[in-house]
DOVEX-598270 format. One record per residue (C-alpha): residue number from 1; residue in one letter; x, z, y. Coordinates in nm, 2 decimals, decimal comma, always signed. Example, Ala and Ser with C-alpha at 12.3 -4.5 7.8 and 13.67 -1.06 7.14 Angstrom:
<rs>
num / residu / c1 / c3 / c2
1 / a / +1,23 / +0,78 / -0,45
2 / s / +1,37 / +0,71 / -0,11
</rs>
This chain:
<rs>
num / residu / c1 / c3 / c2
1 / m / +7,20 / -12,74 / -2,06
2 / y / +7,05 / -12,57 / -1,75
3 / l / +7,37 / -12,66 / -1,55
4 / f / +7,20 / -12,56 / -1,22
5 / m / +7,17 / -12,20 / -1,31
6 / e / +7,44 / -11,94 / -1,31
7 / k / +7,59 / -11,86 / -1,64
8 / k / +7,43 / -11,51 / -1,64
9 / a / +7,06 / -11,45 / -1,58
10 / k / +7,00 / -11,14 / -1,38
11 / n / +6,64 / -11,08 / -1,48
12 / i / +6,36 / -11,21 / -1,69
13 / k / +6,20 / -11,40 / -1,40
14 / e / +6,51 / -11,61 / -1,35
15 / l / +6,53 / -11,70 / -1,73
16 / a / +6,14 / -11,78 / -1,73
17 / a / +6,19 / -12,00 / -1,41
18 / v / +6,46 / -12,21 / -1,55
19 / l / +6,27 / -12,26 / -1,88
20 / g / +5,94 / -12,34 / -1,70
21 / i / +5,77 / -12,07 / -1,92
22 / s / +5,57 / -11,77 / -1,81
23 / v / +5,74 / -11,43 / -1,79
24 / t / +5,49 / -11,30 / -2,04
25 / t / +5,58 / -11,55 / -2,30
26 / v / +5,95 / -11,50 / -2,25
27 / s / +5,90 / -11,11 / -2,28
28 / r / +5,71 / -11,14 / -2,59
29 / v / +5,97 / -11,36 / -2,77
30 / l / +6,26 / -11,13 / -2,66
31 / n / +6,08 / -10,83 / -2,78
32 / g / +6,01 / -10,98 / -3,12
33 / k / +5,64 / -11,04 / -3,08
34 / a / +5,62 / -11,42 / -3,09
35 / d / +5,43 / -11,42 / -3,42
36 / k / +5,18 / -11,16 / -3,31
37 / y / +5,09 / -11,38 / -3,00
38 / r / +5,12 / -11,71 / -3,19
39 / i / +5,39 / -11,84 / -2,99
40 / s / +5,53 / -12,17 / -3,15
41 / p / +5,86 / -12,15 / -3,33
42 / a / +5,99 / -12,42 / -3,09
43 / t / +5,91 / -12,22 / -2,79
44 / g / +6,05 / -11,91 / -2,95
45 / k / +6,39 / -12,10 / -3,03
46 / k / +6,40 / -12,24 / -2,68
47 / v / +6,38 / -11,88 / -2,53
48 / l / +6,63 / -11,74 / -2,76
49 / d / +6,87 / -12,02 / -2,72
50 / a / +6,85 / -11,99 / -2,34
51 / a / +6,89 / -11,61 / -2,35
52 / r / +7,21 / -11,64 / -2,55
53 / e / +7,35 / -11,91 / -2,32
54 / f / +7,30 / -11,71 / -2,01
55 / n / +7,40 / -11,38 / -2,17
56 / y / +7,06 / -11,23 / -2,09
57 / y / +6,96 / -10,91 / -2,27
58 / p / +6,63 / -10,72 / -2,19
59 / n / +6,69 / -10,42 / -1,97
60 / r / +6,57 / -10,14 / -2,21
61 / i / +6,62 / -9,87 / -1,95
62 / a / +6,40 / -10,04 / -1,70
63 / r / +6,14 / -10,12 / -1,97
64 / g / +6,16 / -9,75 / -2,09
65 / l / +6,09 / -9,63 / -1,74
66 / r / +5,80 / -9,87 / -1,70
67 / l / +5,65 / -9,76 / -2,04
68 / e / +5,77 / -9,40 / -2,03
69 / k / +5,95 / -9,46 / -2,36
70 / t / +6,32 / -9,53 / -2,41
71 / e / +6,30 / -9,61 / -2,79
72 / t / +6,59 / -9,37 / -2,83
73 / l / +6,61 / -9,07 / -3,06
74 / g / +6,85 / -8,77 / -3,04
75 / l / +7,03 / -8,60 / -3,33
76 / i / +7,22 / -8,27 / -3,31
77 / i / +7,41 / -8,15 / -3,61
78 / p / +7,64 / -7,84 / -3,63
79 / d / +7,94 / -8,01 / -3,77
80 / i / +8,01 / -8,39 / -3,83
81 / a / +8,32 / -8,31 / -4,05
82 / n / +8,09 / -8,14 / -4,30
83 / p / +8,01 / -8,41 / -4,56
84 / f / +7,65 / -8,27 / -4,60
85 / f / +7,57 / -8,33 / -4,23
86 / s / +7,77 / -8,66 / -4,20
87 / s / +7,56 / -8,80 / -4,49
88 / i / +7,24 / -8,70 / -4,33
89 / a / +7,36 / -8,84 / -3,99
90 / k / +7,43 / -9,18 / -4,15
91 / t / +7,08 / -9,20 / -4,31
92 / i / +6,90 / -9,09 / -3,98
93 / e / +7,10 / -9,35 / -3,79
94 / f / +7,00 / -9,62 / -4,04
95 / e / +6,64 / -9,52 / -4,04
96 / s / +6,61 / -9,50 / -3,66
97 / r / +6,76 / -9,85 / -3,62
98 / r / +6,53 / -9,98 / -3,90
99 / h / +6,23 / -9,87 / -3,69
100 / g / +6,36 / -10,01 / -3,37
101 / y / +6,52 / -9,70 / -3,22
102 / s / +6,86 / -9,63 / -3,09
103 / l / +7,02 / -9,30 / -3,17
104 / i / +7,22 / -9,07 / -2,95
105 / f / +7,44 / -8,84 / -3,18
106 / c / +7,56 / -8,50 / -3,08
107 / d / +7,77 / -8,24 / -3,26
108 / s / +7,70 / -7,88 / -3,15
109 / l / +8,02 / -7,75 / -3,31
110 / d / +7,82 / -7,47 / -3,48
111 / d / +7,77 / -7,31 / -3,13
112 / i / +7,44 / -7,21 / -3,00
113 / q / +7,54 / -7,24 / -2,63
114 / t / +7,66 / -7,60 / -2,69
115 / e / +7,34 / -7,67 / -2,89
116 / t / +7,12 / -7,56 / -2,59
117 / e / +7,33 / -7,77 / -2,35
118 / l / +7,29 / -8,08 / -2,58
119 / l / +6,91 / -8,03 / -2,60
120 / n / +6,90 / -8,04 / -2,22
121 / l / +7,13 / -8,34 / -2,21
122 / l / +6,92 / -8,54 / -2,45
123 / a / +6,61 / -8,44 / -2,25
124 / s / +6,78 / -8,57 / -1,93
125 / r / +6,84 / -8,90 / -2,12
126 / k / +6,47 / -8,93 / -2,17
127 / v / +6,48 / -8,96 / -2,55
128 / d / +6,16 / -9,00 / -2,72
129 / g / +6,22 / -8,73 / -2,97
130 / i / +6,50 / -8,51 / -3,14
131 / v / +6,61 / -8,42 / -3,48
132 / l / +6,79 / -8,09 / -3,48
133 / a / +6,99 / -7,89 / -3,75
134 / p / +7,00 / -7,57 / -3,56
135 / v / +7,27 / -7,31 / -3,56
136 / g / +7,26 / -6,94 / -3,53
137 / q / +6,97 / -6,70 / -3,56
138 / s / +6,81 / -6,71 / -3,22
139 / n / +6,52 / -6,93 / -3,15
140 / k / +6,45 / -6,84 / -2,78
141 / h / +6,61 / -7,16 / -2,64
142 / l / +6,40 / -7,36 / -2,88
143 / m / +6,08 / -7,19 / -2,77
144 / d / +6,18 / -7,27 / -2,40
145 / f / +6,26 / -7,64 / -2,50
146 / l / +5,92 / -7,69 / -2,65
147 / k / +5,77 / -7,65 / -2,30
148 / r / +5,92 / -7,98 / -2,21
149 / g / +5,68 / -8,16 / -2,45
150 / i / +5,96 / -8,36 / -2,62
151 / p / +5,89 / -8,40 / -2,99
152 / l / +6,13 / -8,20 / -3,20
153 / v / +6,18 / -8,18 / -3,57
154 / i / +6,41 / -7,94 / -3,74
155 / i / +6,62 / -8,01 / -4,06
156 / d / +6,83 / -7,80 / -4,31
157 / r / +6,73 / -7,47 / -4,17
158 / h / +6,39 / -7,33 / -4,07
159 / m / +6,28 / -7,05 / -3,84
160 / p / +5,97 / -6,85 / -3,94
161 / g / +5,73 / -6,79 / -3,66
162 / i / +5,84 / -7,09 / -3,44
163 / p / +5,59 / -7,38 / -3,41
164 / i / +5,83 / -7,67 / -3,49
165 / p / +5,80 / -7,90 / -3,80
166 / y / +6,09 / -7,87 / -4,05
167 / i / +6,23 / -8,05 / -4,35
168 / t / +6,48 / -7,85 / -4,57
169 / t / +6,59 / -7,78 / -4,92
170 / d / +6,41 / -7,52 / -5,14
171 / n / +6,73 / -7,30 / -5,12
172 / y / +6,58 / -7,01 / -5,31
173 / s / +6,50 / -7,23 / -5,62
174 / g / +6,84 / -7,40 / -5,61
175 / a / +7,01 / -7,06 / -5,61
176 / v / +6,79 / -6,94 / -5,89
177 / d / +6,88 / -7,25 / -6,11
178 / a / +7,25 / -7,20 / -6,06
179 / m / +7,23 / -6,83 / -6,14
180 / e / +7,02 / -6,87 / -6,44
181 / y / +7,27 / -7,11 / -6,57
182 / l / +7,56 / -6,87 / -6,51
183 / v / +7,37 / -6,58 / -6,67
184 / a / +7,27 / -6,81 / -6,97
185 / s / +7,63 / -6,89 / -7,01
186 / g / +7,71 / -6,52 / -7,07
187 / h / +7,83 / -6,42 / -6,72
188 / r / +7,74 / -6,07 / -6,59
189 / t / +7,99 / -6,01 / -6,32
190 / i / +7,91 / -6,30 / -6,07
191 / a / +8,05 / -6,30 / -5,72
192 / c / +7,84 / -6,46 / -5,44
193 / i / +8,04 / -6,60 / -5,14
194 / q / +7,78 / -6,64 / -4,86
195 / g / +7,77 / -6,81 / -4,53
196 / l / +7,63 / -6,70 / -4,20
197 / r / +7,42 / -6,39 / -4,25
198 / g / +7,07 / -6,37 / -4,12
199 / i / +6,98 / -6,75 / -4,12
200 / s / +6,71 / -6,89 / -4,36
201 / v / +6,96 / -7,10 / -4,57
202 / n / +7,18 / -6,81 / -4,65
203 / n / +6,90 / -6,56 / -4,69
204 / d / +6,71 / -6,77 / -4,93
205 / r / +7,03 / -6,84 / -5,14
206 / v / +7,13 / -6,48 / -5,16
207 / r / +6,78 / -6,37 / -5,24
208 / g / +6,78 / -6,61 / -5,54
209 / y / +7,12 / -6,47 / -5,65
210 / r / +6,98 / -6,11 / -5,64
211 / d / +6,65 / -6,20 / -5,81
212 / v / +6,81 / -6,37 / -6,11
213 / l / +7,04 / -6,06 / -6,17
214 / i / +6,75 / -5,82 / -6,14
215 / r / +6,53 / -6,02 / -6,38
216 / n / +6,80 / -6,02 / -6,64
217 / g / +6,87 / -5,65 / -6,61
218 / i / +7,20 / -5,70 / -6,45
219 / p / +7,29 / -5,44 / -6,17
220 / v / +7,34 / -5,59 / -5,82
221 / d / +7,69 / -5,50 / -5,71
222 / n / +7,69 / -5,54 / -5,33
223 / s / +8,06 / -5,55 / -5,33
224 / l / +8,05 / -5,88 / -5,50
225 / i / +7,84 / -6,03 / -5,22
226 / s / +8,09 / -6,12 / -4,95
227 / g / +8,16 / -6,37 / -4,67
228 / d / +8,02 / -6,44 / -4,33
229 / d / +8,01 / -6,82 / -4,25
230 / f / +7,99 / -7,15 / -4,43
231 / g / +8,35 / -7,26 / -4,36
232 / e / +8,64 / -7,33 / -4,59
233 / e / +8,86 / -7,05 / -4,47
234 / n / +8,58 / -6,80 / -4,55
235 / g / +8,58 / -6,93 / -4,91
236 / y / +8,95 / -6,90 / -4,93
237 / i / +8,99 / -6,55 / -4,80
238 / q / +8,70 / -6,41 / -5,00
239 / t / +8,83 / -6,56 / -5,32
240 / r / +9,18 / -6,41 / -5,27
241 / i / +9,01 / -6,07 / -5,22
242 / l / +8,77 / -6,10 / -5,52
243 / m / +9,05 / -6,21 / -5,76
244 / s / +9,27 / -5,92 / -5,65
245 / r / +9,02 / -5,66 / -5,77
246 / e / +9,08 / -5,45 / -6,08
247 / d / +8,76 / -5,59 / -6,21
248 / p / +8,76 / -5,95 / -6,09
249 / p / +8,44 / -6,15 / -6,15
250 / t / +8,39 / -6,40 / -6,43
251 / a / +8,23 / -6,65 / -6,20
252 / i / +8,19 / -6,73 / -5,84
253 / f / +7,88 / -6,88 / -5,68
254 / a / +7,98 / -7,06 / -5,34
255 / l / +7,70 / -7,10 / -5,12
256 / s / +7,81 / -7,42 / -4,95
257 / n / +8,04 / -7,72 / -5,01
258 / l / +8,30 / -7,61 / -4,76
259 / i / +8,31 / -7,26 / -4,90
260 / s / +8,37 / -7,41 / -5,24
261 / l / +8,67 / -7,60 / -5,10
262 / g / +8,82 / -7,27 / -4,99
263 / v / +8,75 / -7,13 / -5,34
264 / l / +8,93 / -7,41 / -5,50
265 / r / +9,23 / -7,37 / -5,27
266 / a / +9,27 / -7,00 / -5,34
267 / i / +9,22 / -7,05 / -5,72
268 / n / +9,49 / -7,32 / -5,72
269 / e / +9,74 / -7,11 / -5,52
270 / t / +9,70 / -6,82 / -5,75
271 / g / +9,77 / -7,02 / -6,05
272 / l / +9,44 / -6,96 / -6,21
273 / s / +9,24 / -7,23 / -6,41
274 / i / +8,88 / -7,34 / -6,38
275 / p / +8,69 / -7,26 / -6,61
276 / d / +8,93 / -7,07 / -6,84
277 / d / +9,01 / -6,80 / -6,59
278 / i / +8,72 / -6,82 / -6,35
279 / s / +8,39 / -7,02 / -6,34
280 / v / +8,27 / -7,18 / -6,02
281 / v / +7,93 / -7,31 / -5,91
282 / a / +7,87 / -7,45 / -5,56
283 / f / +7,56 / -7,52 / -5,35
284 / d / +7,59 / -7,89 / -5,22
285 / d / +7,71 / -8,18 / -5,44
286 / q / +7,99 / -8,40 / -5,29
287 / p / +8,14 / -8,73 / -5,39
288 / y / +8,46 / -8,55 / -5,50
289 / s / +8,27 / -8,29 / -5,72
290 / s / +8,28 / -8,51 / -6,03
291 / f / +8,65 / -8,61 / -5,98
292 / l / +8,81 / -8,26 / -5,98
293 / a / +9,03 / -8,15 / -6,27
294 / s / +8,74 / -7,95 / -6,39
295 / p / +8,44 / -8,13 / -6,25
296 / m / +8,23 / -7,89 / -6,05
297 / t / +7,87 / -7,77 / -6,14
298 / t / +7,67 / -7,80 / -5,82
299 / v / +7,33 / -7,76 / -5,66
300 / d / +7,26 / -8,11 / -5,53
301 / q / +7,05 / -8,12 / -5,21
302 / p / +6,83 / -8,43 / -5,15
303 / k / +7,01 / -8,53 / -4,83
304 / e / +6,88 / -8,88 / -4,81
305 / e / +6,52 / -8,76 / -4,86
306 / i / +6,57 / -8,50 / -4,59
307 / a / +6,69 / -8,76 / -4,34
308 / k / +6,42 / -9,02 / -4,42
309 / i / +6,14 / -8,77 / -4,41
310 / a / +6,27 / -8,62 / -4,08
311 / v / +6,27 / -8,95 / -3,91
312 / k / +5,92 / -9,03 / -4,04
313 / v / +5,78 / -8,71 / -3,92
314 / l / +5,94 / -8,75 / -3,59
315 / l / +5,81 / -9,10 / -3,54
316 / d / +5,47 / -8,99 / -3,63
317 / y / +5,49 / -8,72 / -3,39
318 / i / +5,60 / -8,97 / -3,11
319 / r / +5,33 / -9,23 / -3,19
320 / n / +5,04 / -8,99 / -3,22
321 / g / +5,13 / -8,77 / -2,94
322 / s / +5,08 / -8,46 / -3,16
323 / i / +5,15 / -8,32 / -3,50
324 / d / +5,06 / -8,03 / -3,72
325 / m / +5,31 / -7,79 / -3,59
326 / d / +5,30 / -7,58 / -3,90
327 / t / +5,44 / -7,88 / -4,10
328 / g / +5,71 / -7,74 / -4,33
329 / i / +5,85 / -7,95 / -4,61
330 / m / +6,09 / -7,79 / -4,88
331 / l / +6,24 / -8,04 / -5,12
332 / k / +6,35 / -7,94 / -5,46
333 / p / +6,73 / -7,95 / -5,53
334 / k / +6,89 / -8,05 / -5,86
335 / l / +7,14 / -7,86 / -6,07
336 / i / +7,42 / -8,09 / -6,18
337 / i / +7,59 / -7,93 / -6,48
338 / r / +7,96 / -8,04 / -6,52
339 / k / +8,26 / -7,85 / -6,66
340 / s / +8,34 / -7,57 / -6,42
341 / v / +8,16 / -7,30 / -6,62
342 / k / +8,29 / -7,13 / -6,92
343 / r / +8,06 / -7,00 / -7,19
344 / i / +8,13 / -6,63 / -7,25
345 / t / +8,04 / -6,52 / -7,60
346 / d / +8,15 / -6,16 / -7,62
347 / r / +8,24 / -5,85 / -7,43
348 / h / +8,62 / -5,91 / -7,49
349 / d / +8,58 / -6,22 / -7,26
350 / q / +8,42 / -6,01 / -7,00
351 / a / +8,69 / -5,74 / -7,01
352 / q / +9,00 / -5,96 / -7,02
353 / r / +8,98 / -6,09 / -6,66
354 / p / +9,29 / -6,22 / -6,48
355 / h / +9,35 / -6,08 / -6,14
356 / v / +9,61 / -6,13 / -5,87
</rs>
């Protein structure tokens, strides 16, 4: 078939010429618009068969320059190794592809300078829009980026006072649910191992921790609130310190999945048992949570919903050319109760705390 033509078509005009069909018709078929323009199935098949034979694929870059759209989105997250963010990234990639967009994925390594550089990189690649899970507390670089006019949607964290749509978890209510469960189980000496101080996610979770103690008439002991990042090592170090106290806590509330991994490692090394010696609740549910020796009680964030809504909001932003910049969506998390919390029934249980 078509033996007089080279085995690779350089452009759509060559393909149209050998088929004896207009460039417009070939373009519509290759862009999936044959039905819209009532192009016959026989013609559509003829175009697609020839395109495959001559290894012709539409030049999306050239088309993007012509239409001023690249049908490409950008995604920046702080740490692909974190199961929370990898799960979100997977769903965002799927949703982007489902809507006809390619995705450029970037890992900021939890570094604000890298995040700034990646935003500029994506802008230079002419992406149509960006989903960003920001790091740090500063928003100056984001305010500067807004001047470029590239649609931007934030996930996971939100920054009050900055006009960028965001989708996140209601971290305050999730922390309240976890703490109310611990208090209802008889715990009064509850440690809180927090993440990066000063950011919305951490602030809201710590605020929920404090408010539940106050509402239940339990004094807030600031020495039981420790930690300074969301990593595993932070959870490990703080747990070793907490359990070496003369008055160790009866329970630990870990404010992230990675922190809880460090908590588990420290407890295992010290020979303690969950929940007999120490109870643990973690923010973020993970696939392994239910398979531990003592399945862990967790606050499950709606990761898939966050990702799907983020893509929808971003695409609406791109297609409409504008959006309500005050759009803020907080999704309710769910407390999953398993077996990592011991019910304390008397003061003796509170007093007889193991420490190392």
